[in-house]
DSSP file (Angstrom, degrees, kcal/mol; ACC not computed):
  #  RESIDUE AA STRUCTURE BP1 BP2  ACC     N-H-->O    O-->H-N    N-H-->O    O-->H-N    TCO  KAPPA ALPHA  PHI   PSI    X-CA   Y-CA   Z-CA
    1    1 A X              0   0    0      0, 0.0     2,-0.1     0, 0.0     3,-0.1   0.000 360.0 360.0 360.0 138.3  -17.7    9.3    5.2
    2    2 A X        -     0   0    0      1,-0.1    37,-0.1     2,-0.0    36,-0.1  -0.439 360.0 -99.2 -77.0 149.5  -14.0    9.6    4.7
    3    3 A X        -     0   0    0     -2,-0.1     2,-0.6     1,-0.1     3,-0.4  -0.372  28.5-126.0 -66.8 154.3  -12.1   12.4    6.3
    4    4 A X  S    S+     0   0    0      1,-0.2    -1,-0.1    -3,-0.1    31,-0.1  -0.283  73.2 116.4 -97.9  48.3  -11.4   15.4    4.1
    5    5 A X        +     0   0    0     -2,-0.6     2,-0.3    29,-0.1    -1,-0.2   0.524  47.0 102.1 -90.5  -5.1   -7.6   15.5    4.5
    6    6 A X        +     0   0    0     -3,-0.4    32,-0.1    28,-0.1    31,-0.1  -0.631  40.7 166.7 -82.9 133.5   -6.9   14.8    0.9
    7    7 A X        +     0   0    0     -2,-0.3     2,-0.1    30,-0.1    -1,-0.1  -0.497   4.3 164.1-146.8  72.9   -6.0   17.9   -1.2
    8    8 A X     >  -     0   0    0      1,-0.1     4,-2.6    26,-0.0     5,-0.2  -0.462  51.5-106.9 -81.5 166.2   -4.5   17.2   -4.6
    9    9 A X  H  > S+     0   0    0      1,-0.2     4,-2.6     2,-0.2     5,-0.2   0.871 118.6  51.9 -62.3 -38.7   -4.3   19.9   -7.2
   10   10 A X  H  > S+     0   0    0      2,-0.2     4,-2.4     1,-0.2    -1,-0.2   0.942 112.0  45.1 -67.9 -46.1   -7.2   18.4   -9.3
   11   11 A X  H  > S+     0   0    0      2,-0.2     4,-2.3     1,-0.2    -2,-0.2   0.918 115.2  48.0 -65.4 -42.8   -9.6   18.2   -6.3
   12   12 A X  H  X S+     0   0    0     -4,-2.6     4,-2.6     1,-0.2     5,-0.2   0.934 112.9  47.7 -62.8 -43.7   -8.7   21.7   -5.1
   13   13 A X  H  X S+     0   0    0     -4,-2.6     4,-2.1    -5,-0.2    -2,-0.2   0.882 112.7  49.0 -66.1 -37.9   -9.1   23.2   -8.6
   14   14 A X  H  X S+     0   0    0     -4,-2.4     4,-2.2     2,-0.2    -1,-0.2   0.905 112.4  48.0 -68.1 -40.7  -12.5   21.4   -9.1
   15   15 A X  H  X S+     0   0    0     -4,-2.3     4,-2.1    -5,-0.2    -2,-0.2   0.910 112.1  48.6 -67.2 -41.7  -13.7   22.6   -5.8
   16   16 A X  H  X S+     0   0    0     -4,-2.6     4,-2.7     2,-0.2    -2,-0.2   0.887 111.4  50.8 -65.4 -37.4  -12.5   26.2   -6.5
   17   17 A X  H  X S+     0   0    0     -4,-2.1     4,-2.4    -5,-0.2    -2,-0.2   0.917 109.7  50.5 -63.8 -42.5  -14.2   26.1   -9.9
   18   18 A X  H  X>S+     0   0    0     -4,-2.2     5,-1.9     2,-0.2     4,-0.8   0.877 112.7  45.7 -64.9 -37.7  -17.4   24.9   -8.3
   19   19 A X  H  <5S+     0   0    0     -4,-2.1     3,-0.5     3,-0.2    -2,-0.2   0.932 112.4  51.0 -70.2 -44.1  -17.4   27.7   -5.7
   20   20 A X  H  <5S+     0   0    0     -4,-2.7    -2,-0.2     1,-0.2    -1,-0.2   0.888 117.9  37.8 -59.3 -40.9  -16.6   30.3   -8.3
   21   21 A X  H  <5S-     0   0    0     -4,-2.4    -1,-0.2    -5,-0.2    -2,-0.2   0.557 102.9-130.6 -84.6  -9.3  -19.4   29.2  -10.5
   22   22 A X  T  <5 +     0   0    0     -4,-0.8     2,-0.7    -3,-0.5    -3,-0.2   0.929  49.6 160.9  51.2  50.4  -21.8   28.5   -7.6
   23   23 A X     >< -     0   0    0     -5,-1.9     4,-2.1    -6,-0.2    -1,-0.2  -0.895  28.5-169.9-107.1 107.4  -22.5   25.2   -9.2
   24   24 A X  H  > S+     0   0    0     -2,-0.7     4,-2.2     1,-0.2    -1,-0.2   0.869  87.4  52.5 -66.7 -37.4  -24.0   22.7   -6.8
   25   25 A X  H  > S+     0   0    0      2,-0.2     4,-2.1     1,-0.2    -1,-0.2   0.903 111.8  45.6 -62.8 -42.8  -23.6   19.7   -9.1
   26   26 A X  H  > S+     0   0    0      1,-0.2     4,-2.3     2,-0.2    -1,-0.2   0.854 111.0  53.8 -70.4 -33.2  -20.0   20.5   -9.7
   27   27 A X  H  X S+     0   0    0     -4,-2.1     4,-2.2    -9,-0.2    -2,-0.2   0.903 108.5  49.5 -66.4 -39.3  -19.5   21.0   -5.9
   28   28 A X  H  X S+     0   0    0     -4,-2.2     4,-2.7     2,-0.2    -2,-0.2   0.913 110.8  50.0 -64.6 -42.5  -21.0   17.5   -5.2
   29   29 A X  H  X S+     0   0    0     -4,-2.1     4,-2.5     1,-0.2    -2,-0.2   0.887 109.0  51.9 -64.8 -38.0  -18.7   16.0   -7.9
   30   30 A X  H  X S+     0   0    0     -4,-2.3     4,-2.4     2,-0.2    -2,-0.2   0.909 110.3  48.2 -61.5 -42.3  -15.7   17.6   -6.3
   31   31 A X  H  X S+     0   0    0     -4,-2.2     4,-2.6     2,-0.2    -2,-0.2   0.949 112.5  48.7 -59.8 -50.8  -16.7   16.2   -2.8
   32   32 A X  H  X S+     0   0    0     -4,-2.7     4,-2.4     1,-0.2    -2,-0.2   0.891 112.6  47.7 -54.8 -43.7  -17.2   12.7   -4.3
   33   33 A X  H  X S+     0   0    0     -4,-2.5     4,-2.7     1,-0.2    -1,-0.2   0.914 111.7  50.9 -67.5 -40.8  -13.8   12.9   -6.1
   34   34 A X  H  X S+     0   0    0     -4,-2.4     4,-2.5     2,-0.2    -2,-0.2   0.911 110.4  48.2 -58.8 -45.9  -12.2   14.1   -2.9
   35   35 A X  H  X S+     0   0    0     -4,-2.6     4,-2.4     2,-0.2    -2,-0.2   0.893 112.5  50.3 -63.7 -44.1  -13.7   11.2   -0.8
   36   36 A X  H  X S+     0   0    0     -4,-2.4     4,-2.2     2,-0.2    -2,-0.2   0.910 111.7  45.8 -63.8 -42.1  -12.6    8.7   -3.5
   37   37 A X  H  X S+     0   0    0     -4,-2.7     4,-2.5     2,-0.2    -2,-0.2   0.879 112.2  52.1 -68.0 -37.2   -9.1   10.0   -3.5
   38   38 A X  H  X S+     0   0    0     -4,-2.5     4,-2.2    -5,-0.2    -2,-0.2   0.887 109.9  49.1 -65.3 -39.6   -9.0   10.1    0.3
   39   39 A X  H  X S+     0   0    0     -4,-2.4     4,-2.4     2,-0.2    -2,-0.2   0.916 112.1  48.8 -65.6 -40.7  -10.2    6.4    0.4
   40   40 A X  H  X S+     0   0    0     -4,-2.2     4,-2.4     1,-0.2    -2,-0.2   0.902 109.9  51.4 -65.0 -39.4   -7.5    5.5   -2.1
   41   41 A X  H  X S+     0   0    0     -4,-2.5     4,-2.4     2,-0.2    -1,-0.2   0.921 110.9  48.2 -59.6 -43.7   -4.8    7.3   -0.1
   42   42 A X  H  X S+     0   0    0     -4,-2.2     4,-2.4     1,-0.2    -2,-0.2   0.887 112.2  48.9 -66.8 -39.3   -5.9    5.5    3.0
   43   43 A X  H  X S+     0   0    0     -4,-2.4     4,-2.1     2,-0.2    -1,-0.2   0.897 111.3  49.6 -65.6 -39.3   -5.8    2.1    1.2
   44   44 A X  H  X S+     0   0    0     -4,-2.4     4,-2.3     2,-0.2    -2,-0.2   0.892 111.5  48.7 -65.3 -41.0   -2.4    2.8   -0.3
   45   45 A X  H  X S+     0   0    0     -4,-2.4     4,-2.4     2,-0.2    -2,-0.2   0.897 111.2  50.3 -65.9 -41.2   -1.1    3.8    3.2
   46   46 A X  H  X S+     0   0    0     -4,-2.4     4,-2.4     2,-0.2    -2,-0.2   0.881 111.5  48.3 -62.8 -41.0   -2.5    0.6    4.8
   47   47 A X  H  X S+     0   0    0     -4,-2.1     4,-2.2     2,-0.2    -2,-0.2   0.915 111.9  48.8 -65.2 -42.8   -1.0   -1.5    2.1
   48   48 A X  H  X S+     0   0    0     -4,-2.3     4,-1.5     1,-0.2    -2,-0.2   0.877 112.3  49.2 -65.4 -38.2    2.4    0.2    2.5
   49   49 A X  H  X S+     0   0    0     -4,-2.4     4,-1.3     2,-0.2    -1,-0.2   0.920 111.9  47.7 -65.7 -43.6    2.3   -0.3    6.2
   50   50 A X  H  X S+     0   0    0     -4,-2.4     4,-0.7     1,-0.2    -2,-0.2   0.859 113.0  48.1 -68.6 -34.9    1.3   -4.0    6.0
   51   51 A X  H  < S+     0   0    0     -4,-2.2    -1,-0.2     1,-0.2    -2,-0.2   0.784 109.2  53.8 -75.6 -28.6    4.1   -4.7    3.5
   52   52 A X  H  < S+     0   0    0     -4,-1.5    -2,-0.2     1,-0.2    -1,-0.2   0.772 107.2  50.7 -77.6 -24.3    6.7   -2.9    5.5
   53   53 A X  H  < S+     0   0    0     -4,-1.3     2,-0.3    -5,-0.1    -1,-0.2   0.679  89.8  94.6 -87.0 -16.1    5.9   -4.9    8.7
   54   54 A X     <  -     0   0    0     -4,-0.7     2,-0.3    -5,-0.1    -3,-0.0  -0.602  64.8-152.6 -76.4 134.4    6.2   -8.3    6.9
   55   55 A X        -     0   0    0     -2,-0.3     2,-0.1     1,-0.0     3,-0.1  -0.788  21.8-104.9-105.8 150.1    9.6   -9.8    7.2
   56   56 A X        -     0   0    0     -2,-0.3    -1,-0.0     1,-0.1     2,-0.0  -0.455  50.1 -94.8 -67.6 142.7   11.2  -12.2    4.8
   57   57 A X        -     0   0    0     -2,-0.1     2,-0.3     1,-0.1    -1,-0.1  -0.340  40.6-125.6 -62.0 139.4   11.2  -15.8    6.1
   58   58 A X        -     0   0    0     -3,-0.1     2,-0.4    -2,-0.0    -1,-0.1  -0.667  24.5-163.3 -87.2 138.5   14.4  -16.7    7.8
   59   59 A X        -     0   0    0     -2,-0.3     5,-0.1     5,-0.0    -2,-0.0  -0.981  24.8-110.6-129.8 135.3   16.3  -19.7    6.6
   60   60 A X    >   -     0   0    0     -2,-0.4     3,-1.4     1,-0.1     4,-0.4  -0.299  30.0-120.8 -58.7 144.9   19.0  -21.6    8.5
   61   61 A X  T 3  S+     0   0    0      1,-0.3     3,-0.4     2,-0.1    -1,-0.1   0.823 111.7  41.6 -61.0 -33.0   22.5  -21.2    6.8
   62   62 A X  T 3  S+     0   0    0      1,-0.2    -1,-0.3     4,-0.0     4,-0.1   0.341  94.5  85.1 -97.7   4.0   22.9  -24.9    6.2
   63   63 A X  S <  S+     0   0    0     -3,-1.4     2,-0.3     2,-0.1    -1,-0.2   0.701  78.8  67.4 -82.5 -19.8   19.3  -25.6    5.1
   64   64 A X  S    S-     0   0    0     -4,-0.4     2,-0.2    -3,-0.4    -5,-0.0  -0.712  87.6-106.7-103.2 153.9   19.6  -24.8    1.5
   65   65 A X        -     0   0    0     -2,-0.3     2,-0.4     1,-0.0    -2,-0.1  -0.520  32.9-148.7 -71.7 140.6   21.6  -26.6   -1.2
   66   66 A X        -     0   0    0     -2,-0.2     2,-0.4    -4,-0.1    -1,-0.0  -0.916   8.0-132.4-113.0 139.6   24.6  -24.8   -2.3
   67   67 A X        -     0   0    0     -2,-0.4     2,-0.4     1,-0.0     0, 0.0  -0.697  14.8-132.1 -91.9 139.9   26.0  -25.0   -5.8
   68   68 A X        -     0   0    0     -2,-0.4     2,-0.6     4,-0.0     6,-0.1  -0.737  15.3-148.1 -87.7 138.9   29.6  -25.6   -6.5
   69   69 A X    >   -     0   0    0     -2,-0.4     3,-2.9     4,-0.1     2,-0.1  -0.932  26.5-111.3-106.4 123.3   31.3  -23.3   -9.0
   70   70 A X  T 3  S+     0   0    0     -2,-0.6     3,-0.1     1,-0.3    -2,-0.0  -0.304 104.6  10.1 -56.0 125.1   34.0  -24.9  -11.0
   71   71 A X  T 3  S+     0   0    0      1,-0.2    -1,-0.3    -2,-0.1     3,-0.0   0.498 104.6 129.1  85.0   2.9   37.3  -23.4  -10.0
   72   72 A X  S <  S-     0   0    0     -3,-2.9     2,-0.8     1,-0.1    -1,-0.2  -0.207  74.3 -75.6 -85.2-178.9   35.6  -21.7   -7.1
   73   73 A X        -     0   0    0     -3,-0.1    -1,-0.1     2,-0.0     2,-0.1  -0.671  50.4-142.5 -78.1 106.1   36.7  -21.7   -3.4
   74   74 A X              0   0    0     -2,-0.8    -6,-0.0     1,-0.1    -1,-0.0  -0.413 360.0 360.0 -71.8 147.0   35.7  -25.1   -1.9
   75   75 A X              0   0    0     -2,-0.1    -1,-0.1     0, 0.0    -2,-0.0   0.349 360.0 360.0-112.7 360.0   34.4  -25.2    1.6
């Protein structure tokens, strides 16, 4: 089971409605939605973390071909 730290406005409103109506089916739906949103949040965080730690490959300054620009500064 996913931790219940997710609290978006939709999940909170659905849960409050379920409590107010004393509707067990709606309460179960609110819990499932909250778990799904929490799992999506965790997946998004993991993806952001993994992409932030990846570095672009380093290339030696003289390893790539350089284009000459007509009238440019020759080296």
